[in-house]
Structures are given as structure tokens and as C-alpha cells.
C-alpha positions in Angstrom: 18.5 8.3 10.2 16.5 5.2 10.1 13.0 5.4 10.1 10.5 2.7 10.9 8.5 1.4 7.6 5.2 1.9 9.1 5.8 5.4 9.9 7.2 6.2 6.2 4.1 4.4 4.8 1.8 6.4 7.2 3.4 9.8 6.2 3.2 9.0 2.3 -0.3 7.9 2.7 -1.6 10.8 4.5 0.5 13.1 2.1 -1.3 11.5 -0.8 -4.7 11.6 0.6 -4.2 15.3 1.5 -2.5 16.5 -1.7 -4.3 14.0 -4.3 -7.5 13.8 -2.7 -8.5 10.4 -4.5 -11.9 9.1 -3.8 -12.7 6.8 -0.6 -13.9 4.0 -2.7 -10.4 3.8 -4.6 -8.6 3.8 -1.3 -10.3 1.1 0.0 -10.0 -0.8 -3.1 -6.2 -0.4 -3.1 -6.1 -1.5 0.6 -8.4 -4.7 0.4 -6.9 -5.6 -2.9 -3.1 -5.1 -1.4 -4.2 -7.3 1.8 -5.9 -9.9 0.0 -2.9 -10.2 -2.6 -0.4 -10.4 0.2 -2.2 -13.5 1.5 -2.8 -15.2 -1.8 -1.1 -18.1 -3.7 0.3 -15.0 -6.1 2.2 -13.5 -3.5 5.6 -15.6 -4.4 4.9 -14.6 -7.8 4.3 -10.7 -7.0 7.5 -10.9 -4.8 9.6 -12.3 -7.2 8.6 -9.7 -9.9 9.1 -6.7 -7.7 12.5 -8.0 -6.6 
């Protein structure tokens, strides 16, 4: 069974918010920070580190 990445992330994110109940500002910081880092000059460094 193959699940699209966007669907898996959506389900994991939804369950994480429902079960752990993090503050809204923390969710916003993580989403915005990840978006900004993915489009920065640090993206190749982070990519090589994660592989």
C-alpha cells in the first residue's frame, strides 16, 4: 500500500495536534521556520545532514 506523502503528513500532524495539544504559537513557529529554512541557503547543508 502506497500512501502519498502529503496525506501521511496531514494524518500525523492532525493526530499530533489532537493527542499532544501543543500551543498554537509553537505550531506556527515550526511551520514558518521549516518553510523559511527549506527556501534558504542552508537547505543543501540541512539536506546533506539529514541523509
